[in-house]
N, CA, C and O of each residue as an XYZ file, in Angstrom:
908
protein
N       0.841     -1.200      0.000
C       0.000      0.000      0.000
C       0.877      1.250      0.000
O       1.883      1.308      0.707
N       0.501      2.228     -0.777
C       1.248      3.481     -0.808
C       1.134      4.183      0.547
O       0.111      4.066      1.222
N       2.181      4.912      0.949
C       2.146      5.561      2.268
C       1.205      6.763      2.307
O       0.920      7.392      1.288
N       0.740      7.057      3.505
C      -0.040      8.267      3.776
C       0.925      9.324      4.283
O       1.728      9.062      5.178
N       0.847     10.515      3.711
C       1.732     11.618      4.096
C       1.079     12.520      5.127
O      -0.045     12.988      4.939
N       1.798     12.762      6.226
C       1.406     13.769      7.204
C       2.348     14.956      7.025
O       3.545     14.857      7.293
N       1.805     16.057      6.577
C       2.606     17.212      6.180
C       2.448     18.363      7.160
O       1.332     18.770      7.483
N       3.582     18.885      7.631
C       3.589     20.013      8.567
C       4.570     21.074      8.075
O       5.228     20.899      7.050
N       4.657     22.172      8.816
C       5.637     23.213      8.518
C       6.898     23.025      9.347
O       8.005     23.272      8.868
N       6.730     22.584     10.599
C       7.833     22.483     11.551
C       7.845     21.088     12.170
O       6.780     20.534     12.443
N       9.032     20.502     12.400
C       9.091     19.165     13.011
C       8.377     19.062     14.344
O       7.882     17.991     14.694
N       8.311     20.157     15.100
C       7.634     20.119     16.392
C       6.163     19.769     16.266
O       5.555     19.273     17.214
N       5.591     20.026     15.099
C       4.183     19.704     14.879
C       3.973     18.204     14.679
O       2.842     17.723     14.743
N       5.041     17.474     14.441
C       4.978     16.030     14.206
C       5.484     15.198     15.379
O       5.151     14.018     15.489
N       6.286     15.800     16.257
C       7.053     15.065     17.263
C       6.212     14.114     18.102
O       6.561     12.942     18.243
N       5.114     14.601     18.657
C       4.310     13.766     19.540
C       3.617     12.637     18.794
O       3.487     11.531     19.319
N       3.176     12.906     17.589
C       2.526     11.861     16.797
C       3.511     10.743     16.465
O       3.140      9.570     16.492
N       4.750     11.088     16.156
C       5.742     10.071     15.800
C       6.035      9.110     16.949
O       6.548      8.016     16.712
N       5.730      9.481     18.155
C       5.930      8.575     19.275
C       5.021      7.358     19.194
O       5.254      6.353     19.866
N       3.985      7.453     18.368
C       3.067      6.326     18.182
C       3.457      5.458     16.984
O       2.806      4.449     16.713
N       4.503      5.842     16.272
C       4.948      5.086     15.099
C       5.997      4.047     15.487
O       6.631      4.141     16.538
N       6.161      3.063     14.620
C       7.224      2.071     14.767
C       8.188      2.194     13.591
O       7.822      2.691     12.526
N       9.410      1.740     13.794
C      10.432      1.693     12.740
C      10.647      3.069     12.092
O      10.738      3.173     10.869
N      10.727      4.109     12.909
C      10.904      5.473     12.398
C      12.338      5.664     11.934
O      13.278      5.309     12.646
N      12.509      6.225     10.741
C      13.841      6.486     10.209
C      13.810      7.705      9.298
O      12.762      8.038      8.745
N      14.958      8.377      9.134
C      15.014      9.544      8.235
C      14.758      9.143      6.791
O      14.997      8.003      6.394
N      14.270     10.100      6.014
C      14.013      9.904      4.588
C      14.806     10.945      3.809
O      14.830     12.121      4.173
N      15.448     10.507      2.745
C      16.224     11.417      1.901
C      15.321     12.018      0.826
O      15.099     11.416     -0.224
N      14.808     13.205      1.106
C      13.963     13.929      0.170
C      14.417     15.385      0.134
O      15.036     15.848      1.091
N      14.129     16.119     -0.935
C      14.521     17.541     -1.015
C      13.597     18.433     -0.203
O      12.961     19.343     -0.736
N      13.532     18.154      1.111
C      12.715     18.919      2.050
C      13.558     19.182      3.293
O      14.647     18.625      3.433
N      13.062     20.028      4.195
C      13.831     20.348      5.400
C      13.976     19.161      6.345
O      15.038     18.956      6.933
N      12.901     18.376      6.488
C      12.884     17.298      7.485
C      11.868     16.253      7.050
O      10.752     16.595      6.658
N      12.243     14.987      7.117
C      11.316     13.923      6.724
C      11.628     12.641      7.484
O      12.790     12.308      7.717
N      10.584     11.935      7.861
C      10.696     10.637      8.518
C       9.657      9.693      7.923
O       8.607     10.123      7.445
N       9.967      8.409      7.960
C       8.973      7.421      7.579
C       8.904      6.348      8.650
O       9.818      6.205      9.462
N       7.815      5.598      8.644
C       7.655      4.568      9.653
C       6.397      3.768      9.400
O       5.821      3.799      8.312
N       5.982      3.045     10.438
C       4.776      2.226     10.373
C       3.832      2.684     11.477
O       4.234      2.844     12.629
N       2.592      2.887     11.113
C       1.569      3.311     12.074
C       0.295      2.542     11.776
O      -0.224      2.585     10.660
N      -0.196      1.847     12.768
C      -1.396      1.017     12.597
C      -1.250      0.086     11.401
O      -2.175     -0.094     10.609
N      -0.069     -0.498     11.296
C       0.247     -1.506     10.267
C       0.270     -0.948      8.849
O       0.173     -1.709      7.886
N       0.396      0.359      8.710
C       0.476      0.940      7.364
C       1.698      1.845      7.263
O       2.178      2.376      8.265
N       2.188      2.012      6.055
C       3.340      2.874      5.812
C       2.910      4.342      5.894
O       1.879      4.730      5.345
N       3.715      5.144      6.587
C       3.412      6.566      6.754
C       4.698      7.379      6.599
O       5.799      6.893      6.856
N       4.525      8.617      6.174
C       5.632      9.557      6.034
C       5.239     10.861      6.721
O       4.092     11.296      6.619
N       6.176     11.477      7.411
C       5.968     12.815      7.985
C       6.998     13.756      7.382
O       8.186     13.437      7.332
N       6.544     14.902      6.928
C       7.437     15.907      6.339
C       7.140     17.258      6.968
O       5.980     17.624      7.160
N       8.190     17.993      7.287
C       8.085     19.396      7.686
C       8.991     20.184      6.739
O      10.204     19.977      6.708
N       8.394     21.079      5.978
C       9.167     21.756      4.934
C       9.067     23.268      4.990
O       9.275     23.946      3.984
N       8.744     23.806      6.175
C       8.692     25.250      6.295
C       7.295     25.810      6.077
O       6.387     25.111      5.629
N       7.149     27.080      6.404
C       5.851     27.745      6.353
C       5.512     28.234      4.946
O       6.391     28.616      4.173
N       4.225     28.211      4.639
C       3.741     28.785      3.389
C       3.245     27.755      2.397
O       3.653     26.595      2.444
N       2.361     28.173      1.493
C       1.743     27.249      0.537
C       2.711     26.619     -0.450
O       2.556     25.449     -0.799
N       3.703     27.365     -0.905
C       4.632     26.803     -1.883
C       5.518     25.723     -1.280
O       5.812     24.720     -1.930
N       5.947     25.931     -0.026
C       6.756     24.908      0.649
C       5.938     23.636      0.827
O       6.470     22.533      0.703
N       4.640     23.785      1.121
C       3.767     22.626      1.276
C       3.566     21.912     -0.050
O       3.647     20.686     -0.122
N       3.306     22.675     -1.085
C       3.106     22.069     -2.406
C       4.340     21.288     -2.840
O       4.220     20.162     -3.322
N       5.524     21.872     -2.675
C       6.772     21.219     -3.054
C       6.960     19.909     -2.297
O       7.420     18.920     -2.868
N       6.605     19.900     -1.014
C       6.779     18.698     -0.200
C       5.875     17.573     -0.675
O       6.313     16.427     -0.772
N       4.627     17.882     -0.970
C       3.696     16.865     -1.460
C       4.202     16.275     -2.775
O       4.202     15.058     -2.959
N       4.628     17.138     -3.674
C       5.107     16.664     -4.969
C       6.370     15.817     -4.830
O       6.535     14.827     -5.543
N       7.262     16.204     -3.915
C       8.492     15.437     -3.702
C       8.186     14.039     -3.168
O       8.745     13.054     -3.649
N       7.303     13.953     -2.182
C       6.953     12.660     -1.592
C       6.208     11.783     -2.593
O       6.457     10.581     -2.686
N       5.297     12.392     -3.336
C       4.542     11.627     -4.329
C       5.453     11.090     -5.417
O       5.287      9.957     -5.870
N       6.423     11.905     -5.840
C       7.344     11.470     -6.877
C       8.260     10.349     -6.422
O       8.628      9.488     -7.221
N       8.633     10.348     -5.147
C       9.566      9.355     -4.629
C       8.883      8.050     -4.244
O       9.439      6.972     -4.458
N       7.689      8.138     -3.681
C       7.053      6.945     -3.122
C       5.671      6.645     -3.680
O       5.193      5.516     -3.566
N       5.014      7.645     -4.287
C       3.587      7.505     -4.509
C       2.916      7.685     -3.158
O       3.519      7.360     -2.134
N       1.719      8.179     -3.119
C       1.034      8.427     -1.847
C      -0.412      7.953     -1.941
O      -1.035      8.006     -3.001
N      -0.930      7.489     -0.803
C      -2.339      7.110     -0.743
C      -3.205      8.315     -0.411
O      -4.415      8.297     -0.639
N      -2.582      9.370      0.131
C      -3.306     10.572      0.494
C      -2.409     11.512      1.274
O      -1.265     11.185      1.592
N      -2.945     12.687      1.579
C      -2.194     13.713      2.300
C      -3.038     14.211      3.465
O      -4.216     14.529      3.301
N      -2.427     14.276      4.633
C      -3.068     14.889      5.801
C      -2.188     16.040      6.272
O      -1.091     15.826      6.787
N      -2.672     17.241      6.093
C      -1.948     18.428      6.554
C      -2.207     18.623      8.046
O      -3.356     18.702      8.479
N      -1.126     18.700      8.828
C      -1.253     18.821     10.281
C      -0.427     20.004     10.783
O       0.369     20.578     10.040
N      -0.624     20.358     12.045
C       0.193     21.412     12.629
C      -0.632     22.342     13.496
O      -1.737     22.009     13.926
N      -0.065     23.522     13.744
C      -0.703     24.508     14.596
C      -1.557     25.455     13.761
O      -1.429     25.507     12.538
N      -2.424     26.199     14.431
C      -3.266     27.177     13.731
C      -3.659     28.278     14.700
O      -3.531     28.135     15.916
N      -4.133     29.367     14.143
C      -4.652     30.465     14.936
C      -6.161     30.403     14.992
O      -6.815     30.206     13.967
N      -6.719     30.568     16.172
C      -8.175     30.601     16.316
C      -8.730     31.903     15.744
O      -8.124     32.965     15.886
N      -9.881     31.809     15.100
C     -10.583     32.992     14.612
C     -11.868     33.245     15.398
O     -12.500     34.293     15.257
N     -12.245     32.274     16.225
C     -13.452     32.383     17.038
C     -13.082     32.195     18.504
O     -12.235     31.367     18.839
N     -13.720     32.966     19.369
C     -13.381     32.910     20.795
C     -13.805     31.599     21.453
O     -13.424     31.332     22.593
N     -14.585     30.780     20.754
C     -14.973     29.478     21.303
C     -13.814     28.491     21.303
O     -13.882     27.458     21.969
N     -12.755     28.795     20.567
C     -11.603     27.902     20.465
C     -10.525     28.318     21.459
O     -10.183     29.496     21.563
N      -9.991     27.332     22.191
C      -8.951     27.593     23.171
C      -7.637     26.961     22.792
O      -7.572     26.187     21.837
N      -6.592     27.275     23.523
C      -5.264     26.728     23.257
C      -5.290     25.201     23.367
O      -5.795     24.640     24.340
N      -4.738     24.551     22.355
C      -4.678     23.099     22.340
C      -5.901     22.423     21.766
O      -5.889     21.208     21.565
N      -6.970     23.180     21.492
C      -8.154     22.572     20.875
C      -7.810     22.021     19.496
O      -7.022     22.612     18.757
N      -8.405     20.893     19.164
C      -8.178     20.274     17.854
C      -9.282     20.698     16.895
O     -10.460     20.726     17.251
N      -8.881     21.023     15.686
C      -9.819     21.469     14.661
C      -9.656     20.603     13.420
O      -8.558     20.470     12.879
N     -10.763     20.018     12.976
C     -10.780     19.205     11.761
C     -11.452     20.021     10.664
O     -12.628     20.368     10.775
N     -10.713     20.323      9.619
C     -11.245     21.171      8.545
C     -12.208     20.390      7.655
O     -11.924     19.268      7.236
N     -13.346     21.007      7.380
C     -14.279     20.453      6.409
C     -14.055     21.052      5.025
O     -14.458     20.477      4.014
N     -13.406     22.217      4.993
C     -13.004     22.812      3.722
C     -11.866     23.793      3.963
O     -11.704     24.325      5.061
N     -11.087     24.019      2.919
C      -9.961     24.954      2.952
C     -10.204     26.014      1.886
O     -10.225     25.706      0.694
N     -10.385     27.246      2.305
C     -10.685     28.348      1.374
C     -11.845     27.993      0.442
O     -11.847     28.354     -0.735
N     -12.817     27.288      0.986
C     -14.005     26.941      0.214
C     -13.941     25.622     -0.520
O     -14.958     25.174     -1.049
N     -12.780     24.979     -0.575
C     -12.631     23.693     -1.258
C     -12.778     22.565     -0.245
O     -12.104     22.579      0.785
N     -13.653     21.579     -0.516
C     -13.933     20.536      0.477
C     -12.737     19.624      0.735
O     -11.926     19.371     -0.157
N     -12.644     19.140      1.959
C     -11.612     18.197      2.366
C     -12.279     16.908      2.835
O     -13.481     16.882      3.102
N     -11.493     15.847      2.933
C     -11.984     14.587      3.482
C     -11.968     14.645      5.002
O     -11.211     15.410      5.599
N     -12.806     13.834      5.615
C     -12.805     13.669      7.062
C     -12.365     12.241      7.388
O     -12.708     11.307      6.663
N     -11.612     12.067      8.469
C     -11.236     10.704      8.858
C     -12.476      9.838      9.036
O     -13.559     10.337      9.342
N     -12.301      8.520      8.839
C     -13.428      7.603      8.995
C     -13.977      7.618     10.404
O     -15.185      7.489     10.604
N     -13.112      7.771     11.370
C     -13.519      7.943     12.759
C     -12.468      8.787     13.453
O     -11.283      8.697     13.133
N     -12.896      9.611     14.407
C     -11.958     10.463     15.139
C     -12.621     10.967     16.410
O     -13.849     11.011     16.492
N     -11.825     11.348     17.404
C     -12.395     11.835     18.665
C     -13.196     13.112     18.456
O     -13.081     13.775     17.425
N     -14.003     13.443     19.449
C     -14.800     14.662     19.381
C     -13.892     15.879     19.244
O     -12.877     15.989     19.932
N     -14.263     16.780     18.359
C     -13.446     17.974     18.113
C     -14.303     19.039     17.454
O     -15.447     18.790     17.074
N     -13.731     20.232     17.326
C     -14.365     21.286     16.547
C     -14.087     21.022     15.064
O     -13.048     20.460     14.717
N     -15.003     21.421     14.201
C     -14.794     21.259     12.765
C     -15.484     22.389     12.020
O     -16.378     23.045     12.554
N     -15.060     22.610     10.781
C     -15.646     23.662      9.973
C     -14.676     24.175      8.939
O     -13.743     23.474      8.546
N     -14.897     25.408      8.494
C     -14.088     26.004      7.432
C     -12.763     26.521      7.973
O     -12.689     27.046      9.083
N     -11.719     26.362      7.166
C     -10.372     26.828      7.511
C      -9.900     27.829      6.471
O     -10.075     27.614      5.272
N      -9.301     28.922      6.926
C      -8.697     29.917      6.031
C      -7.207     29.660      5.944
O      -6.521     29.587      6.964
N      -6.708     29.522      4.731
C      -5.272     29.305      4.506
C      -4.732     30.501      3.739
O      -5.118     30.742      2.595
N      -3.829     31.254      4.379
C      -3.297     32.475      3.782
C      -1.771     32.414      3.784
O      -1.202     31.666      4.578
N      -1.086     33.175      2.922
C       0.375     33.073      2.803
C       1.159     33.927      3.800
O       2.309     34.280      3.537
N       0.554     34.263      4.937
C       1.229     35.059      5.947
C       0.606     34.757      7.302
O      -0.478     34.179      7.376
N       1.284     35.144      8.363
C       0.752     34.954      9.705
C      -0.258     36.057     10.006
O       0.019     37.235      9.783
N      -1.419     35.674     10.509
C      -2.418     36.650     10.934
C      -1.955     37.240     12.268
O      -1.992     36.562     13.295
N      -1.526     38.485     12.253
C      -0.837     39.092     13.391
C      -1.754     39.718     14.439
O      -1.392     39.782     15.614
N      -2.929     40.176     14.032
C      -3.752     40.976     14.939
C      -5.163     40.401     15.098
O      -5.643     39.635     14.262
N      -5.806     40.795     16.195
C      -7.191     40.399     16.430
C      -8.099     40.958     15.330
O      -9.075     40.318     14.939
N      -7.771     42.147     14.838
C      -8.579     42.742     13.766
C      -8.495     41.895     12.487
O      -9.506     41.641     11.831
N      -7.291     41.471     12.150
C      -7.136     40.633     10.957
C      -7.861     39.305     11.134
O      -8.473     38.800     10.193
N      -7.798     38.747     12.314
C      -8.482     37.480     12.581
C     -10.002     37.660     12.496
O     -10.705     36.792     11.978
N     -10.502     38.787     13.004
C     -11.941     39.047     12.945
C     -12.415     39.162     11.498
O     -13.503     38.698     11.157
N     -11.603     39.774     10.660
C     -11.957     39.892      9.240
C     -12.029     38.519      8.587
O     -12.927     38.254      7.789
N     -11.089     37.652      8.922
C     -11.106     36.297      8.377
C     -12.300     35.516      8.917
O     -12.903     34.719      8.197
N     -12.640     35.744     10.182
C     -13.793     35.047     10.775
C     -15.074     35.424     10.043
O     -15.988     34.607      9.933
N     -15.149     36.657      9.542
C     -16.359     37.117      8.850
C     -16.602     36.356      7.550
O     -17.702     36.405      7.002
N     -15.586     35.654      7.054
C     -15.748     34.834      5.847
C     -16.355     33.476      6.171
O     -16.708     32.725      5.262
N     -16.479     33.154      7.453
C     -17.014     31.864      7.864
C     -15.964     30.903      8.383
O     -16.300     29.835      8.897
N     -14.686     31.271      8.254
C     -13.604     30.395      8.714
C     -13.486     30.431     10.228
O     -13.755     31.451     10.863
N     -13.079     29.298     10.798
C     -12.911     29.181     12.248
C     -11.460     29.295     12.681
O     -11.176     29.752     13.788
N     -10.536     28.881     11.816
C      -9.106     28.931     12.135
C      -8.339     29.387     10.905
O      -8.864     29.385      9.791
N      -7.076     29.781     11.127
C      -6.235     30.242     10.030
C      -4.857     29.608     10.140
O      -4.341     29.406     11.239
N      -4.270     29.297      8.995
C      -2.906     28.769      8.936
C      -2.324     29.092      7.563
O      -2.922     29.852      6.802
N      -1.148     28.514      7.235
C      -0.421     28.976      6.046
C      -0.139     27.918      4.981
O       0.233     28.282      3.865
N      -0.298     26.633      5.270
C       0.163     25.603      4.333
C      -0.938     24.839      3.600
O      -0.705     24.323      2.507
N      -2.121     24.761      4.179
C      -3.140     23.843      3.667
C      -3.514     24.097      2.212
O      -3.742     23.150      1.458
N      -3.579     25.365      1.808
C      -3.987     25.669      0.431
C      -3.007     25.082     -0.581
O      -3.422     24.518     -1.593
N      -1.706     25.214     -0.309
C      -0.706     24.665     -1.224
C      -0.711     23.157     -1.242
O      -0.583     22.545     -2.303
N      -0.857     22.545     -0.070
C      -0.893     21.083      0.017
C      -2.130     20.525     -0.668
O      -2.055     19.513     -1.365
N      -3.271     21.184     -0.472
C      -4.515     20.738     -1.103
C      -4.421     20.848     -2.617
O      -4.855     19.946     -3.334
N      -3.862     21.939     -3.104
C      -3.722     22.111     -4.539
C      -2.896     20.976     -5.158
O      -3.261     20.432     -6.200
N      -1.784     20.628     -4.508
C      -0.944     19.550     -5.010
C      -1.675     18.211     -4.954
O      -1.583     17.413     -5.886
N      -2.398     17.966     -3.868
C      -3.125     16.700     -3.735
C      -4.185     16.559     -4.821
O      -4.338     15.488     -5.408
N      -4.918     17.639     -5.087
C      -5.946     17.603     -6.127
C      -5.318     17.340     -7.494
O      -5.815     16.520     -8.265
N      -4.228     18.037     -7.785
C      -3.561     17.861     -9.088
C      -3.042     16.440     -9.277
O      -2.982     15.935    -10.398
N      -2.665     15.795     -8.166
C      -2.139     14.434     -8.226
C      -3.217     13.378     -8.033
O      -2.923     12.183     -8.035
N      -4.458     13.808     -7.865
C      -5.571     12.879     -7.738
C      -5.632     12.137     -6.419
O      -6.052     10.981     -6.371
N      -5.206     12.810     -5.322
C      -5.182     12.168     -4.011
C      -6.160     12.830     -3.057
O      -6.492     14.006     -3.206
N      -6.620     12.060     -2.071
C      -7.478     12.594     -1.032
C      -6.698     13.490     -0.088
O      -5.490     13.326      0.083
N      -7.397     14.444      0.526
C      -6.729     15.430      1.382
C      -7.506     15.642      2.671
O      -8.717     15.857      2.652
N      -6.792     15.578      3.794
C      -7.334     15.857      5.113
C      -6.561     17.039      5.712
O      -5.431     17.315      5.309
N      -7.167     17.721      6.659
C      -6.468     18.810      7.355
C      -6.914     18.846      8.811
O      -8.091     19.052      9.108
N      -5.955     18.642      9.716
C      -6.243     18.608     11.146
C      -5.228     19.489     11.861
O      -4.020     19.324     11.690
N      -5.720     20.414     12.651
C      -4.846     21.414     13.275
C      -5.121     21.545     14.770
O      -6.195     21.184     15.252
N      -4.129     22.069     15.497
C      -4.254     22.344     16.925
C      -4.034     23.831     17.159
O      -3.094     24.411     16.615
N      -4.880     24.447     17.953
C      -4.844     25.891     18.182
C      -3.656     26.279     19.063
O      -3.441     25.702     20.129
N      -2.886     27.276     18.593
C      -1.733     27.760     19.363
C      -1.807     29.252     19.686
O      -0.999     29.747     20.472
N      -2.763     29.980     19.093
C      -2.983     31.376     19.491
C      -4.465     31.701     19.370
O      -5.181     31.098     18.571
N      -4.912     32.651     20.162
C      -6.341     32.920     20.328
C      -6.857     34.032     19.421
O      -6.092     34.856     18.919
N      -8.161     34.032     19.227
C      -8.790     34.962     18.289
C      -8.639     36.414     18.702
O      -8.474     37.291     17.854
N      -8.697     36.673     20.009
C      -8.709     38.066     20.465
C      -7.316     38.615     20.737
O      -7.188     39.726     21.250
N      -6.269     37.864     20.406
C      -4.900     38.274     20.706
C      -4.207     38.943     19.527
O      -4.401     38.558     18.374
N      -3.394     39.956     19.838
C      -2.434     40.516     18.890
C      -1.060     39.950     19.228
O      -0.745     39.734     20.398
N      -0.243     39.711     18.205
C       1.154     39.357     18.447
C       1.974     40.635     18.618
O       1.826     41.588     17.853
N       2.838     40.640     19.630
C       3.773     41.759     19.797
C       4.923     41.652     18.809
O       5.467     42.660     18.358
N       5.281     40.436     18.484
C       6.374     40.180     17.546
C       5.811     40.122     16.134
O       4.788     39.478     15.902
N       6.457     40.779     15.200
C       6.052     40.693     13.799
C       6.706     39.443     13.202
O       7.792     39.516     12.627
N       6.042     38.311     13.341
C       6.616     37.051     12.891
C       6.856     37.034     11.385
O       7.796     36.390     10.920
N       6.029     37.725     10.626
C       6.226     37.758      9.175
C       7.568     38.388      8.807
O       8.166     38.041      7.788
N       8.028     39.306      9.634
C       9.306     39.977      9.382
C      10.476     39.002      9.482
O      11.504     39.200      8.835
N      10.325     37.953     10.286
C      11.415     37.002     10.508
C      11.285     35.731      9.668
O      12.091     34.811      9.803
N      10.282     35.681      8.811
C      10.102     34.511      7.955
C      10.998     34.621      6.727
O      10.894     35.580      5.963
N      11.877     33.639      6.536
C      12.842     33.667      5.444
C      12.279     32.991      4.191
O      11.279     32.278      4.285
N      12.896     33.197      3.017
C      12.382     32.634      1.773
C      12.265     31.115      1.763
O      11.460     30.562      1.014
N      13.068     30.428      2.596
C      13.001     28.962      2.624
C      11.911     28.437      3.556
O      11.842     27.237      3.819
N      11.057     29.338      4.058
C       9.964     28.919      4.918
C      10.341     28.733      6.371
O       9.501     28.340      7.179
N      11.597     29.010      6.724
C      12.050     28.907      8.099
C      12.037     30.291      8.757
O      12.155     31.315      8.084
N      11.892     30.299     10.069
C      11.967     31.551     10.807
C      13.395     31.773     11.286
O      14.069     30.835     11.711
N      13.848     33.009     11.214
C      15.184     33.356     11.679
C      15.134     33.464     13.206
O      14.990     34.549     13.770
N      15.257     32.300     13.854
C      15.087     32.229     15.309
C      16.143     33.054     16.034
O      15.831     33.752     16.998
N      17.388     32.979     15.576
C      18.463     33.713     16.246
C      18.163     35.209     16.263
O      18.260     35.852     17.308
N      17.803     35.756     15.120
C      17.516     37.190     15.035
C      16.252     37.543     15.818
O      16.169     38.612     16.421
N      15.280     36.650     15.806
C      14.047     36.876     16.535
C      14.302     36.946     18.044
O      13.786     37.826     18.733
N      15.109     35.998     18.545
C      15.409     35.979     19.973
C      16.244     37.195     20.358
O      15.984     37.830     21.380
N      17.244     37.521     19.544
C      18.083     38.687     19.842
C      17.255     39.964     19.909
O      17.456     40.796     20.793
N      16.332     40.114     18.981
C      15.462     41.283     18.979
C      14.553     41.291     20.205
O      14.331     42.339     20.811
N      14.028     40.117     20.570
C      13.104     40.021     21.698
C      13.786     40.286     23.033
O      13.145     40.748     23.977
N      15.085     39.996     23.117
C      15.794     40.226     24.375
C      15.827     41.704     24.763
O      15.973     42.041     25.938
N      15.691     42.569     23.785
C      15.673     44.012     24.064
C      14.265     44.520     24.337
O      14.069     45.689     24.669
N      13.272     43.619     24.192
C      11.875     43.998     24.400
C      11.212     42.937     25.275
O      10.737     41.925     24.761
N      11.175     43.155     26.581
C      10.659     42.141     27.514
C       9.292     41.582     27.140
O       9.046     40.389     27.320
N       8.405     42.416     26.626
C       7.071     41.944     26.252
C       7.160     40.899     25.148
O       6.445     39.897     25.181
N       8.027     41.127     24.177
C       8.199     40.188     23.082
C       8.846     38.886     23.553
O       8.487     37.801     23.095
N       9.803     39.010     24.472
C      10.458     37.808     24.987
C       9.461     36.947     25.753
O       9.459     35.724     25.613
N       8.619     37.577     26.559
C       7.595     36.828     27.284
C       6.630     36.145     26.317
O       6.143     35.046     26.582
N       6.366     36.802     25.209
C       5.480     36.214     24.208
C       6.103     34.956     23.599
O       5.407     33.966     23.373
N       7.396     34.993     23.337
C       8.075     33.804     22.806
C       7.995     32.641     23.788
O       7.742     31.505     23.386
N       8.207     32.914     25.061
C       8.126     31.868     26.082
C       6.712     31.298     26.146
O       6.525     30.083     26.199
N       5.726     32.184     26.141
C       4.328     31.750     26.189
C       3.971     30.909     24.968
O       3.295     29.887     25.088
N       4.423     31.339     23.795
C       4.114     30.610     22.576
C       4.779     29.236     22.569
O       4.203     28.266     22.075
N       5.995     29.153     23.118
C       6.686     27.867     23.206
C       5.888     26.880     24.050
O       5.755     25.712     23.682
N       5.357     27.344     25.178
C       4.550     26.477     26.044
C       3.251     26.065     25.356
O       2.805     24.924     25.478
N       2.655     27.002     24.637
C       1.398     26.701     23.965
C       1.586     25.693     22.832
O       0.774     24.782     22.670
N       2.639     25.852     22.060
C       2.858     24.922     20.962
C       3.203     23.525     21.475
O       2.865     22.524     20.844
N       3.876     23.465     22.620
C       4.145     22.170     23.241
C       2.833     21.468     23.587
O       2.651     20.291     23.278
N       1.916     22.204     24.234
C       0.615     21.634     24.589
C      -0.180     21.247     23.342
O      -0.824     20.199     23.307
N      -0.129     22.100     22.324
C      -0.849     21.812     21.086
C      -0.291     20.572     20.397
O      -1.052     19.771     19.854
N       1.035     20.405     20.415
C       1.660     19.241     19.797
C       1.243     17.953     20.491
O       0.975     16.949     19.832
N       1.188     17.978     21.815
C       0.767     16.789     22.572
C      -0.672     16.417     22.225
O      -0.964     15.253     21.949
N      -1.566     17.392     22.239
C      -2.965     17.129     21.919
C      -3.133     16.626     20.497
O      -3.916     15.711     20.243
N      -2.391     17.227     19.566
C      -2.489     16.835     18.169
C      -2.012     15.397     17.969
O      -2.653     14.618     17.263
N      -0.890     15.050     18.589
C      -0.362     13.695     18.454
C      -1.326     12.648     18.971
O      -1.526     11.616     18.331
N      -1.930     12.904     20.133
C      -2.877     11.957     20.709
C      -4.138     11.854     19.844
O      -4.679     10.766     19.647
N      -4.593     12.992     19.334
C      -5.785     13.002     18.501
C      -5.558     12.191     17.221
O      -6.375     11.342     16.866
N      -4.460     12.452     16.543
C      -4.179     11.751     15.293
C      -4.089     10.247     15.500
O      -4.523      9.465     14.655
N      -3.520      9.850     16.633
C      -3.377      8.423     16.900
C      -4.717      7.720     17.049
O      -4.796      6.501     16.898
N      -5.772      8.475     17.343
C      -7.101      7.894     17.473
C      -7.941      8.051     16.216
O      -9.119      7.694     16.211
N      -7.356      8.575     15.161
C      -8.079      8.738     13.898
C      -7.979      7.484     13.039
O      -7.087      6.655     13.218
N      -8.898      7.369     12.121
C      -8.909      6.281     11.145
C      -8.966      6.901      9.756
O      -9.987      7.468      9.365
N      -7.866      6.792      9.008
C      -7.790      7.384      7.675
C      -8.002      6.303      6.595
O      -7.974      6.608      5.402
């Protein structure tokens, strides 16, 4: 059977889920990070290739070209657009920018609905409110590119995310400013800049704790899904 691809932007979005895999090993692909293994007696691949739709599209095409794929599940963190969503909540997308997605055959109780996929980080509560007015519940950066590649290759597409920032929050740090062309964040420069601004440094610490919690919840949730 062809492997199922779990696609993320950052390896931290995959870490907890991989603890449920067997025979995990690195994969040589033209992406930032890739692992393959066995999960529930089936072949699976996890890729993290940086933020943004183009990085996601490239990763799907690379994996499909090397192995063939049975489908794509885009995973990772997301920003809440509705105040009903809290940190660590799991969101199963029913559509991405209006295009329908598949739902797992069975999965734990969670929030579900429309997802907005944009090529930048939604920095402010005002921007999030504008996106919420379109009907979307959460926002992220990779799903649109991954979905486009999956459709072009004739594969099914799922999208499951964990909330790491809230609808009513503004970011003090301009994360878009530190996003490099390869889809990676310039962490060194970001930390150096934040050290001179205590509010920004506290935000980095808070976000680190939140993404840790979101990763744990996401990994446990995925392990209970049936694709």
